[in-house]
C-alpha positions as CSV (number, residue, x, y, z in Angstrom):
1,M,-24.5,-58.7,-2.2
2,V,-23.1,-55.6,-3.5
3,R,-24.3,-53.6,0.0
4,V,-23.1,-56.2,1.9
5,S,-19.3,-56.5,1.0
6,N,-19.1,-52.6,0.7
7,T,-21.0,-52.6,4.5
8,I,-18.2,-55.1,5.6
9,V,-15.4,-52.9,4.3
10,A,-17.3,-49.7,5.6
11,L,-17.5,-51.4,9.5
12,L,-14.2,-52.5,8.9
13,N,-12.6,-49.3,8.5
14,T,-14.6,-47.3,10.4
15,I,-12.8,-49.6,13.4
16,F,-9.3,-49.0,12.1
17,L,-10.1,-45.2,11.8
18,L,-10.6,-44.8,15.0
19,V,-7.4,-46.8,16.2
20,S,-5.7,-44.3,14.1
21,L,-7.3,-41.6,16.0
22,A,-5.8,-43.4,18.9
23,V,-2.0,-44.0,18.2
24,I,-2.1,-40.1,16.8
25,S,-3.6,-39.2,20.3
26,G,-0.4,-41.4,21.8
27,G,1.8,-39.9,19.7
28,M,0.4,-36.3,20.2
29,Y,0.2,-36.7,24.4
30,I,4.0,-37.8,24.5
31,H,4.7,-34.5,22.9
32,V,2.3,-32.6,25.3
33,H,3.9,-34.3,28.2
34,A,7.5,-32.2,29.2
35,S,8.0,-35.3,31.6
36,A,8.1,-37.7,29.4
37,T,10.9,-40.2,29.3
38,A,14.2,-40.4,26.1
39,C,12.7,-43.5,25.9
40,Q,8.9,-42.6,25.7
41,K,10.2,-39.3,23.3
42,S,11.3,-41.9,21.0
43,L,8.1,-43.9,20.1
44,E,6.4,-39.6,19.3
45,N,7.5,-39.7,15.7
46,P,6.6,-43.3,14.9
47,L,3.3,-43.2,16.6
48,F,2.6,-39.8,14.4
49,I,4.0,-42.1,11.0
50,L,1.8,-45.1,11.5
51,G,-1.4,-43.1,12.7
52,V,-1.6,-40.9,9.6
53,F,-0.8,-43.6,7.2
54,M,-3.4,-45.6,9.0
55,L,-6.0,-42.6,8.8
56,L,-5.2,-42.4,5.2
57,V,-5.5,-46.1,4.7
58,S,-9.0,-46.2,6.4
59,F,-10.6,-42.9,5.1
60,L,-9.5,-44.4,1.7
61,G,-11.4,-47.6,2.5
62,L,-14.7,-45.7,3.9
63,I,-15.2,-43.1,1.3
64,G,-14.3,-46.0,-1.4
65,S,-16.7,-47.9,0.0
66,C,-19.5,-45.5,1.4
67,C,-19.5,-44.6,-2.5
68,R,-18.7,-47.4,-4.5
69,N,-15.8,-45.1,-6.1
70,N,-13.3,-48.4,-7.8
71,C,-10.5,-45.7,-8.1
72,L,-10.2,-45.1,-4.5
73,L,-11.2,-48.8,-3.7
74,W,-8.3,-49.8,-5.9
75,L,-5.8,-47.1,-4.0
76,Y,-7.0,-48.3,-0.8
77,L,-6.2,-51.9,-1.5
78,I,-3.0,-51.3,-3.4
79,L,-1.8,-49.6,0.3
80,L,-3.3,-52.9,2.5
81,F,-1.2,-55.0,-0.1
82,L,1.8,-53.2,0.3
83,M,0.9,-52.3,4.3
84,M,1.0,-56.7,4.0
85,V,4.0,-57.3,1.7
86,G,5.7,-54.9,4.7
87,L,4.4,-57.0,7.7
88,V,5.5,-59.9,6.3
89,V,9.0,-59.2,5.7
90,F,9.3,-57.6,9.0
91,T,7.5,-60.6,10.8
92,I,10.2,-62.6,8.7
93,F,13.1,-60.6,9.7
94,A,11.6,-60.2,13.5
95,F,12.1,-64.1,14.2
96,V,15.5,-64.5,11.9
97,V,17.2,-62.0,14.3
98,T,15.8,-62.8,17.4
99,N,17.2,-66.7,17.1
100,E,16.5,-69.0,20.2
101,T,18.9,-68.9,22.8
102,A,18.7,-69.5,26.6
103,G,19.5,-68.1,29.6
104,Q,21.8,-70.2,32.2
105,A,19.2,-70.6,35.1
106,L,20.8,-69.8,38.6
107,S,19.3,-72.5,41.1
108,D,19.9,-70.0,44.1
109,K,19.1,-67.0,42.5
110,G,15.7,-65.5,41.3
111,F,17.4,-64.6,37.5
112,K,18.9,-66.5,35.0
113,K,22.5,-65.4,33.5
114,Y,22.0,-64.4,30.1
115,R,25.2,-63.8,27.5
116,L,25.6,-61.0,25.0
117,G,27.1,-63.1,22.9
118,D,24.1,-65.4,22.7
119,Y,22.6,-63.0,20.6
120,S,22.8,-61.9,17.0
121,H,24.9,-59.2,15.8
122,W,22.2,-57.3,14.3
123,L,20.7,-57.1,18.1
124,Q,24.0,-56.2,19.6
125,N,24.8,-53.1,17.1
126,H,21.3,-52.3,17.4
127,F,20.5,-51.8,21.0
128,V,23.9,-52.2,22.8
129,K,26.8,-50.6,21.0
130,G,27.6,-46.9,20.9
131,K,24.9,-43.9,21.4
132,N,22.2,-46.4,21.0
133,W,22.8,-47.8,24.5
134,D,23.7,-44.4,25.9
135,V,20.0,-43.8,25.0
136,L,18.5,-47.1,26.7
137,R,21.0,-46.8,29.9
138,S,19.6,-43.2,30.3
139,C,15.9,-44.9,30.1
140,L,16.8,-47.4,32.5
141,I,17.9,-45.1,34.8
142,E,14.8,-43.0,34.5
143,A,12.5,-45.7,34.7
144,K,13.5,-46.5,38.1
145,V,14.1,-50.7,36.8
146,C,16.1,-51.1,40.3
147,D,14.0,-50.2,42.3
148,N,12.2,-53.6,43.3
149,N,15.6,-54.5,44.7
150,Q,15.6,-52.7,47.7
151,N,13.3,-55.2,49.4
152,D,15.2,-58.6,50.4
153,F,17.1,-59.8,47.6
154,S,16.9,-63.9,48.5
155,K,12.6,-63.4,48.0
156,Q,12.3,-62.0,44.4
157,K,11.9,-63.0,41.1
158,F,13.9,-60.7,39.0
159,S,13.0,-59.9,34.8
160,A,16.2,-60.3,32.8
161,I,16.6,-56.8,32.9
162,Q,16.6,-56.3,36.7
163,G,18.8,-59.8,36.8
164,G,21.9,-58.2,34.5
165,C,21.7,-54.4,35.4
166,C,20.8,-54.1,39.0
167,N,23.0,-56.9,40.6
168,P,26.7,-57.9,40.4
169,P,27.4,-61.0,38.2
170,T,27.5,-63.9,40.5
171,G,30.8,-65.4,40.1
172,C,32.5,-62.0,41.6
173,G,32.0,-63.1,44.8
174,Y,30.0,-60.1,46.1
175,Q,28.2,-59.8,49.1
176,Y,24.9,-59.2,49.7
177,R,23.9,-56.2,52.4
178,N,20.8,-54.5,51.2
179,G,18.6,-52.6,48.6
180,T,21.4,-51.8,46.1
181,T,24.5,-52.3,48.2
182,W,26.7,-54.8,47.7
183,T,30.5,-55.4,49.3
184,V,33.5,-57.1,48.1
185,A,34.5,-60.8,49.8
186,K,37.1,-60.1,52.5
187,Y,39.6,-62.4,49.9
188,G,38.8,-60.0,47.3
189,L,37.6,-60.0,43.6
190,P,38.2,-64.2,42.6
191,P,40.4,-63.9,39.6
192,V,37.7,-64.4,37.1
193,D,38.1,-63.4,33.5
194,D,34.6,-61.1,33.6
195,S,34.7,-57.5,33.3
196,D,31.2,-56.9,34.6
197,C,33.3,-57.4,38.6
198,K,35.2,-54.3,38.5
199,T,32.6,-52.5,36.7
200,W,29.5,-53.1,39.6
201,S,29.2,-49.9,41.8
202,N,26.5,-49.2,44.6
203,D,26.0,-46.1,43.1
204,P,21.9,-46.1,42.4
205,K,22.8,-44.3,38.8
206,Q,25.6,-47.0,38.3
207,L,25.1,-50.1,39.3
208,C,26.1,-52.4,36.6
209,Y,24.1,-50.6,33.7
210,N,27.3,-50.7,31.9
211,C,28.0,-54.2,32.4
212,N,27.8,-57.0,30.2
213,S,25.7,-58.6,31.9
214,C,23.0,-55.7,31.6
215,K,23.2,-55.6,27.8
216,A,22.4,-58.7,27.5
217,G,19.6,-58.7,30.0
218,V,18.4,-55.9,27.7
219,V,18.7,-57.8,24.5
220,A,17.0,-61.1,26.3
221,S,14.0,-58.8,26.9
222,I,14.4,-57.0,23.7
223,R,13.9,-60.6,22.0
224,K,11.0,-61.8,24.3
225,Q,9.4,-58.6,23.0
226,W,10.2,-58.7,19.6
227,R,9.1,-62.7,19.3
228,I,6.0,-61.4,20.9
229,L,5.5,-58.6,18.3
230,A,5.9,-60.8,15.4
231,I,3.3,-63.5,16.8
232,F,0.5,-60.5,17.2
233,L,1.8,-59.0,13.9
234,I,0.7,-62.7,12.3
235,C,-2.6,-62.0,13.4
236,I,-2.5,-58.8,12.0
237,I,-1.9,-59.8,8.8
238,L,-4.4,-62.2,8.4
239,F,-6.7,-59.7,9.6
240,I,-5.8,-57.7,6.8
241,L,-5.8,-60.6,4.2
242,V,-9.6,-60.7,5.0
243,V,-10.1,-57.1,4.8
244,F,-8.1,-57.4,1.6
245,S,-10.6,-60.1,0.5
246,I,-13.7,-58.1,1.5
247,G,-12.4,-55.3,-0.1
248,S,-11.2,-57.4,-2.6
249,C,-15.1,-58.8,-3.2
250,A,-16.4,-55.0,-2.8
251,K,-14.9,-53.5,-5.6
252,R,-15.7,-56.9,-8.3
253,N,-19.4,-56.4,-7.3
254,N,-19.5,-52.7,-7.8
255,S,-18.2,-53.3,-11.0
256,L,-20.7,-55.8,-11.6
257,D,-23.3,-54.1,-10.6
258,R,-22.4,-50.6,-12.8
259,R,-21.9,-53.1,-16.2
260,Y,-25.5,-54.5,-15.1
261,N,-27.4,-51.2,-14.6
262,W,-25.8,-50.2,-17.9
263,Q,-26.6,-53.5,-19.7
264,R,-30.4,-52.9,-18.3
265,N,-30.2,-49.0,-19.0
266,H,-29.5,-49.8,-23.1
267,F,-30.9,-53.0,-24.0
268,A,-34.3,-52.4,-22.2
């Protein structure tokens, strides 16, 4: 039983070690490639930190299980527990700040209309306010998210970002011509209380990237990704819980095995 539990811990941490090396490699790839976008560059440090932490934890678990060193296993289990608590807290936080909201479906368009006020203040303050939005906007331009709009507008299905950033608001009365070109109707802009109507530009580097509808589309996309991430993290938490249980079993079996060997040597 001692060998089985230690073997399982060693095997799981070998896989964990390989994953950590892959994460570190991803950070190094971004670092050495000058062509990486600003958004990709922003992932460099988090990938390095995450990869090094995973490498440390897996190394402790691997050495502790192979050498049956309970001191290393103790430290390994403490780090695993802290990781699990951190993931639980972040997962709960992710569900709280991405409270349920729905976009208004536009029957004659291939996208939904989102409103920035439908989302939590935390998401707005940390993604679409001030310098944070300047960085995200430059990323959208570099990623050329509106290139697909060069085709027939009426036959496409747009993402939340494309619907908010690549097209003028539907209530502004703009008429579609081609690509990203829209013209004002003959009667001019309607008297609607929407600042996005005057913000729209046919310039491919401007479009509606400064519109509230674009910010709402970005937040809607982030919310969706965070929801998916939170579900994924639940699976990771369950996996870590299993590893933690097996690691605890291995540590306990090591202690029992040493006690048994000590008693056998002294009372034989």
